[in-house]
Steps between C-alpha positions, in 0.01 A plus 500: 500500500759762406413812300762672285481880512704751302517856635615777270656729756740781574278687747481501878161333479641224281761420764236500773271281295781256423590478867142408595454247222840336555384403847217289357583129473269463199678762286808480275594861442723685253555875513599658170689831479540694178865579574478877468656553844868405516497398866147394598424421861573142591197273477424206728320304228608338170565789261565542130629819338439619144227509240308215343495617139164673490155356551566184298822431688326540835213278384752233408663527842161464671425187299846346537507546877140394557423831670156505664474874572670815368512808722589839354646700790713732288529878529187696401696645204624165366228512234677282244570224751140509625367482143726205420395326823130530419553376144727215612250382759231486233726317254606243760157463659640594842305713752648845569463736793650847533604715792400853400615749761263798536633829369547818702209741511541876479455671839439860600823692457641276228626682188489223242545529125400165353656378174499177301871418477856616570523697173189698596645552849813656349283743303290579809810630680488807274776707345646694797772306682377323814643265763331166435489185712469203263360213708479262204654175385810499281295399196302826505755775564637521146192701399630795703803550278261705285467745791869552574453850646387361837714386792408143589526293814467140384435225754522134400574159648779432248741741328369666184715373211569679279463820704220738410607725214437833672751747647351523848411178680568355845465126560370337815504123548236385748242230552166566672302520711546875542359680805321831462741677736798385293332601175414840648867550586614384157271742315620791713871415480489487120269798456255292298234690303315202353481124553449260207371154587257221418180430689646183647262483796580340835679644802865426420550799267212726603730710721605723210136575417419597858819705527430683174149581623634639828754716316262615225715337232350401165486132405495389137322167530518241223163326471472124521482300177194296411546141614316187383181407681563192714382393844692719744534623858649822642713336768667182619231389751223528242705322235583214737127441542462489121795259469347269758171503310673439167689196630197325642346218302221628275238312705599702810491846340127531468522545123 
């Protein structure tokens, strides 16, 4: 018996999860990408790109394709997608699991200022001009046009179009993972006073946090949004166990 699984992806864990599940002979897998990255990494599984048209559109897709399990493995800050996924699963009567990567915890020596969103982060930079490393996605950097006195270093996977409307900004195109030693060098070379980022969790982008700690540099950390409550796991191994349990016949689950 074949089980149809839809993974809402875009993260490293989503790719890893898809790779594991694609090797199962009893699984028909589709990996869905939102399309926010212009040149996503090549996937070795059937992939679709683009939105579904909200929760109702996704619910319709789940019904039309006879999907047996929906997995939300999106970025921890993809709150709208996660909310739509939870609602769509309920509308379509399809089980849902989520991969919820654990966030970073403050350690001794960290100088964090925690804020709720990018607009609050721009305010938290203060009035005096500073050299700011914006380690954020393209969708979030526009908020910093209200703090045009600062000199920004903006790192992104794809070019920022249109460019940020501030007089002093340097662009850096790069895709993680980023090692601590390289981040340490980057912060020093650009004379960075403060790092602005999201609490993405995981190891791939933690290097800048460790480097900022070592250099005594402040970090303005955007808190995670509230996500819907669904069955979840913090990593791929744990989620694979949950997937296996979910796909068993009801009589075998002990429920």
